[in-house]
LODREN-715204 format. One record per residue (C-alpha): x, y, z. Coordinates in Angstrom, 3 decimals. Layout:
BEGIN
<<X; Y; Z>>,
...
This chain:
BEGIN
<<0.000; 0.000; 0.000>>,
<<1.261; 3.486; -0.858>>,
<<2.497; 5.943; 1.700>>,
<<2.072; 9.732; 1.312>>,
<<5.382; 11.487; 0.698>>,
<<6.227; 15.059; 1.788>>,
<<9.065; 17.545; 1.823>>,
<<8.988; 20.067; 4.670>>,
<<10.998; 23.278; 4.318>>,
<<11.950; 25.835; 6.931>>,
<<13.339; 29.302; 6.301>>,
<<15.294; 31.711; 8.525>>,
<<12.097; 33.763; 8.795>>,
<<8.612; 33.456; 7.338>>,
<<6.692; 36.616; 8.135>>,
<<3.670; 37.750; 6.153>>,
<<5.687; 39.653; 3.534>>,
<<7.862; 36.578; 2.859>>,
<<5.133; 33.968; 2.379>>,
<<4.500; 34.480; -1.333>>,
<<8.069; 35.340; -2.471>>,
<<9.420; 32.217; -0.756>>,
<<6.600; 30.114; -2.209>>,
<<7.294; 31.437; -5.707>>,
<<10.982; 30.567; -5.290>>,
<<9.977; 26.971; -4.419>>,
<<7.500; 26.718; -7.306>>,
<<10.207; 27.874; -9.729>>,
<<12.266; 24.774; -8.885>>,
<<9.578; 22.358; -10.152>>,
<<10.421; 20.932; -13.592>>,
<<6.885; 21.441; -14.898>>,
<<5.316; 18.788; -17.120>>,
<<5.041; 20.022; -20.735>>,
<<1.584; 18.395; -20.865>>,
<<0.321; 20.411; -17.855>>,
<<2.727; 23.312; -17.746>>,
<<3.209; 25.682; -14.820>>,
<<0.842; 26.313; -11.882>>,
<<-2.657; 24.939; -12.474>>,
<<-4.465; 25.756; -9.190>>,
<<-4.342; 28.162; -6.241>>,
<<-6.388; 28.215; -3.043>>,
<<-6.446; 30.138; 0.222>>,
<<-7.271; 28.340; 3.463>>,
<<-8.096; 30.538; 6.485>>,
<<-7.196; 29.682; 10.103>>,
<<-7.224; 25.835; 9.909>>,
<<-7.884; 22.926; 7.553>>,
<<-11.350; 22.509; 9.081>>,
<<-12.459; 25.869; 7.644>>,
<<-13.741; 26.237; 4.055>>,
<<-11.408; 27.805; 1.521>>,
<<-12.052; 31.483; 0.844>>,
<<-10.627; 31.463; -2.670>>,
<<-9.982; 28.783; -5.282>>,
<<-8.782; 29.381; -8.813>>,
<<-7.975; 26.905; -11.590>>,
<<-5.681; 27.968; -14.413>>,
<<-5.976; 26.492; -17.874>>,
<<-3.520; 26.767; -19.362>>,
<<-1.221; 26.959; -16.354>>,
<<0.309; 30.260; -15.268>>,
<<3.802; 31.220; -14.072>>,
<<4.357; 30.981; -10.283>>,
<<4.374; 34.789; -9.985>>,
<<0.921; 35.053; -11.587>>,
<<-0.503; 32.333; -9.347>>,
<<0.885; 34.075; -6.261>>,
<<-0.616; 37.369; -7.409>>,
<<-4.077; 35.814; -6.945>>,
<<-3.370; 35.543; -3.216>>,
<<-1.443; 38.794; -2.770>>,
<<-4.366; 40.842; -1.443>>,
<<-5.363; 38.178; 1.076>>,
<<-2.131; 37.789; 3.015>>,
<<-2.572; 36.840; 6.677>>,
<<-0.356; 35.104; 9.215>>,
<<-3.139; 32.645; 10.005>>,
<<-3.820; 31.552; 6.400>>,
<<-2.348; 28.762; 4.270>>,
<<-1.763; 29.100; 0.531>>,
<<-2.033; 26.041; -1.700>>,
<<-0.635; 25.781; -5.217>>,
<<-0.763; 22.797; -7.563>>,
<<1.512; 21.939; -10.459>>,
<<2.535; 18.798; -12.327>>,
<<5.863; 17.198; -13.159>>,
<<6.508; 14.095; -15.237>>,
<<7.273; 10.739; -13.620>>,
<<7.874; 7.379; -15.286>>,
<<4.802; 5.163; -15.015>>,
<<4.232; 1.574; -16.095>>,
<<1.033; 1.691; -18.171>>,
<<-1.591; -0.923; -17.486>>,
<<-1.465; -3.759; -20.007>>,
<<1.440; -2.321; -22.005>>,
<<5.123; -3.089; -22.220>>,
<<6.665; 0.371; -22.348>>,
<<6.901; 2.812; -19.470>>,
<<5.750; 6.360; -20.225>>,
<<6.259; 9.734; -18.597>>,
<<2.979; 11.056; -17.226>>,
<<2.080; 14.231; -15.326>>,
<<2.047; 13.709; -11.560>>,
<<0.574; 16.216; -9.090>>,
<<2.815; 18.260; -6.791>>,
<<1.018; 20.347; -4.158>>,
<<2.925; 23.235; -2.522>>,
<<1.452; 24.500; 0.760>>,
<<2.715; 27.666; 2.451>>,
<<1.530; 28.039; 6.039>>,
<<1.455; 31.403; 7.765>>,
<<3.066; 31.314; 11.204>>,
<<-0.301; 31.447; 13.017>>,
<<-2.135; 28.966; 10.760>>,
<<-3.492; 25.793; 12.398>>,
<<-2.091; 26.755; 15.841>>,
<<1.455; 27.374; 14.538>>,
<<1.694; 24.044; 12.707>>,
<<4.451; 25.459; 10.457>>,
<<6.947; 25.129; 13.293>>,
<<6.564; 21.347; 13.115>>,
<<5.463; 20.589; 9.551>>,
<<7.448; 23.287; 7.743>>,
<<6.823; 26.822; 6.583>>,
<<6.314; 25.293; 3.164>>,
<<5.247; 21.690; 2.775>>,
<<5.340; 19.894; -0.551>>,
<<2.963; 16.960; -1.024>>,
<<4.175; 14.544; -3.724>>,
<<1.257; 12.125; -3.352>>,
<<1.879; 8.436; -2.771>>,
<<5.387; 6.980; -2.833>>,
<<4.078; 4.365; -5.283>>,
<<4.611; 7.033; -7.969>>,
<<8.322; 6.704; -7.255>>,
<<8.756; 3.050; -6.237>>,
<<6.073; 1.152; -8.202>>,
<<6.225; -1.768; -5.778>>,
<<3.204; -3.341; -7.479>>,
<<5.191; -3.981; -10.672>>,
<<7.834; -6.627; -11.304>>,
<<10.822; -4.605; -12.441>>,
<<12.805; -5.267; -15.590>>,
<<16.063; -3.424; -16.280>>,
<<14.010; -0.680; -17.988>>,
<<11.714; -0.476; -14.962>>,
<<14.676; -0.278; -12.613>>,
<<16.135; 2.592; -14.663>>,
<<12.816; 4.424; -14.566>>,
<<12.325; 3.951; -10.817>>,
<<15.863; 5.254; -10.270>>,
<<15.067; 8.202; -12.562>>,
<<11.920; 9.073; -10.569>>,
<<13.799; 8.961; -7.266>>,
<<16.702; 10.939; -8.738>>,
<<14.239; 13.642; -9.833>>,
<<12.874; 13.822; -6.274>>,
<<16.349; 14.031; -4.712>>,
<<17.513; 16.607; -7.250>>,
<<14.416; 18.724; -6.609>>,
<<14.980; 18.731; -2.824>>,
<<18.611; 19.799; -3.332>>,
<<17.605; 22.558; -5.800>>,
<<14.963; 23.897; -3.425>>,
<<17.425; 24.117; -0.566>>,
<<20.073; 25.739; -2.766>>,
<<17.931; 28.160; -4.804>>,
<<14.978; 28.972; -2.556>>,
<<16.890; 29.846; 0.607>>,
<<15.576; 27.048; 2.819>>,
<<17.702; 26.471; 5.912>>,
<<16.069; 23.190; 6.860>>,
<<14.429; 20.372; 4.940>>,
<<12.950; 17.000; 5.757>>,
<<11.734; 14.388; 3.273>>,
<<9.260; 12.212; 5.156>>,
<<6.287; 9.901; 4.784>>,
<<3.142; 9.427; 6.851>>,
<<4.297; 6.040; 8.100>>,
<<7.763; 7.505; 8.803>>,
<<9.386; 4.719; 6.783>>,
<<12.735; 5.663; 5.254>>,
<<12.368; 6.248; 1.490>>,
<<16.044; 5.445; 0.846>>,
<<15.691; 2.092; 2.616>>,
<<12.493; 1.332; 0.703>>,
<<14.237; 2.127; -2.595>>,
<<17.253; -0.041; -1.781>>,
<<14.977; -2.923; -0.800>>,
<<12.937; -2.396; -3.973>>,
<<15.943; -2.442; -6.288>>,
<<17.535; -5.411; -4.527>>,
<<14.534; -7.511; -5.512>>,
<<15.444; -6.974; -9.180>>,
<<19.014; -8.270; -8.984>>,
């Protein structure tokens, strides 16, 4: 069964004026899928996740990170969260076919004001990136061939490269790649690839 995979990022400071610029700098690091280019969705969540969103906007075609952030610019509050969605391509084994293909996979970027959800950002990160289930990276349900092994390695490499780029180019001073079950992704990958050999 798949396990949700996240990257939490912390910055030296994250006051109201820094929320959107720091989020844009993270969004710029995503290698957007050509099929679903740039930012495709923005939402504003007031106070806590139990409250209804106060703004949702879908973009078709997608818009640059700066344009998506502009939607939220007039509603900046320390107790709000800002959600942005984009897609990147990951290798996927198609059902009933031999060849793996690159398909758009959702990446959700969530910026949490310092007072949102009772200061949850201190623990879960000023910006949290939700990559969906780790099955998109490991494909444990598929018996791997050498091509499959290459593609799984490519997916994981993309994830690792992205986390390094975010830390380097977006000014994050702390990062943590984690899953809901707290299993170690590196150990899961090693175990997965050892089954091929």
